[in-house]
C-alpha positions as CSV (number, residue, x, y, z in Angstrom):
1,M,0.0,0.0,0.0
2,D,1.2,3.4,-0.8
3,V,0.1,7.0,-0.3
4,N,0.5,9.4,-3.2
5,G,3.4,7.3,-4.6
6,V,5.3,6.8,-1.3
7,G,5.1,4.0,1.2
8,W,3.7,4.3,4.7
9,I,7.0,4.7,6.4
10,A,8.1,7.4,3.9
11,A,4.7,9.1,4.4
12,I,5.3,9.3,8.1
13,I,8.8,10.7,7.6
14,I,7.8,13.2,4.9
15,G,4.7,14.1,6.8
16,G,6.8,14.9,9.8
17,L,9.0,17.1,7.7
18,A,6.1,18.8,6.1
19,G,4.5,19.4,9.4
20,W,7.7,20.8,10.9
21,L,8.1,23.2,7.9
22,A,4.5,24.3,8.3
23,E,5.1,24.9,12.0
24,M,8.1,27.1,11.3
25,F,6.3,28.9,8.4
26,M,3.2,29.6,10.4
27,K,5.1,30.3,13.6
28,S,3.1,27.8,15.8
29,N,4.5,25.8,18.7
30,M,3.6,22.1,18.5
31,G,5.3,18.8,19.3
32,I,6.9,16.3,16.9
33,L,3.9,14.0,17.0
34,M,1.6,16.8,16.1
35,N,4.0,17.8,13.2
36,I,3.8,14.3,11.8
37,V,-0.1,14.2,12.2
38,L,-0.4,17.7,10.6
39,G,1.8,16.7,7.7
40,I,0.0,13.5,6.9
41,V,-3.5,14.7,7.5
42,G,-2.8,17.9,5.7
43,A,-1.6,16.0,2.6
44,I,-4.8,13.8,2.7
45,V,-7.1,16.8,3.2
46,L,-5.5,18.9,0.5
47,N,-5.6,15.9,-2.0
48,A,-9.3,15.4,-1.2
49,I,-10.0,19.1,-1.7
50,L,-8.1,19.2,-5.0
51,Q,-10.0,16.1,-6.2
52,A,-13.3,17.5,-5.2
53,L,-12.6,20.6,-7.1
54,N,-11.4,18.5,-10.0
55,I,-8.0,20.1,-10.0
56,G,-4.9,18.0,-10.6
57,A,-2.7,17.4,-7.6
58,F,1.0,18.2,-7.4
59,G,1.8,14.7,-8.8
60,T,3.2,11.7,-7.2
61,G,6.4,11.0,-5.3
62,W,8.0,12.3,-2.2
63,I,8.4,15.9,-3.4
64,A,4.8,16.1,-4.4
65,Y,3.8,14.6,-1.0
66,L,6.0,17.1,0.8
67,I,4.5,20.1,-1.0
68,T,1.0,18.7,-0.5
69,G,1.6,18.0,3.2
70,F,3.2,21.4,3.7
71,V,0.3,23.3,2.1
72,G,-2.3,21.1,3.8
73,A,-0.7,21.5,7.2
74,C,-0.6,25.2,6.8
75,L,-4.3,25.2,6.0
76,L,-5.0,23.1,9.1
77,I,-3.0,25.4,11.4
78,L,-4.9,28.4,9.9
79,A,-8.2,26.6,10.4
80,G,-7.3,25.8,14.0
81,R,-6.4,29.4,14.7
82,M,-9.7,30.6,13.2
83,V,-11.6,28.1,15.4
84,R,-9.8,29.2,18.6
85,R,-10.6,32.9,18.1
């Protein structure tokens, strides 16, 4: 089984990196586990949004997963901030 052209272990590693990058970019303070969750869930959510809008995703492979995870994690951090306020 693979996720967006990468395996599950690679998805966890790349998701953690994407979540960490999003954390640095959005200047939020979360732990490493939350970074991994944000990166993976962010990639899944953004892929679902792009498919629902019938827009082609960023492609397959680890670079595409990193970009998708980063953008998705930034959107999740933004949504979390909007809910808290």
